[in-house]
Phi, psi and omega in degrees: 000325181297321179300317180298317180293317179297318180293321177296324177295318178298313182295323178294316178296320179295320178295318177297318178300312182297316180293319180293317178291327175295318177293323178296319180299324181280319189256339184060029175277115192296331179296328175296323177298313182292325176293320177295319177296320178300313181290332175296318178288327175295326175299316176298320178299316178294326176294318176299323178296316178298316179296321183292314188271329188246306189286309181236075184292343180273344179263135182269112178261010183302316178300319179294321179294317180293318180295316181293324176294321178295316179297316179299316179295319179295321178297314180292320179297318177299314179298321181289326183275314192261347179263114181240108176221000000 
């Protein structure tokens, strides 16, 4: 059951990324770009979680997961603070 949930989380993040970048392409609203970038990195974070818990349980992916979560948060925070439209 855990595998199914991890894969659904990856697919949901990927769908959000695709939708946000598609909306950005149409409207050129910069906050959509930063939100899409955030979700792209969150997709990577969810992939690291799947690799950590299911595929390679003996290898510790925690540093990669923490760094990717930090980068995703920083991207969204930057977009929220510095993009004014």
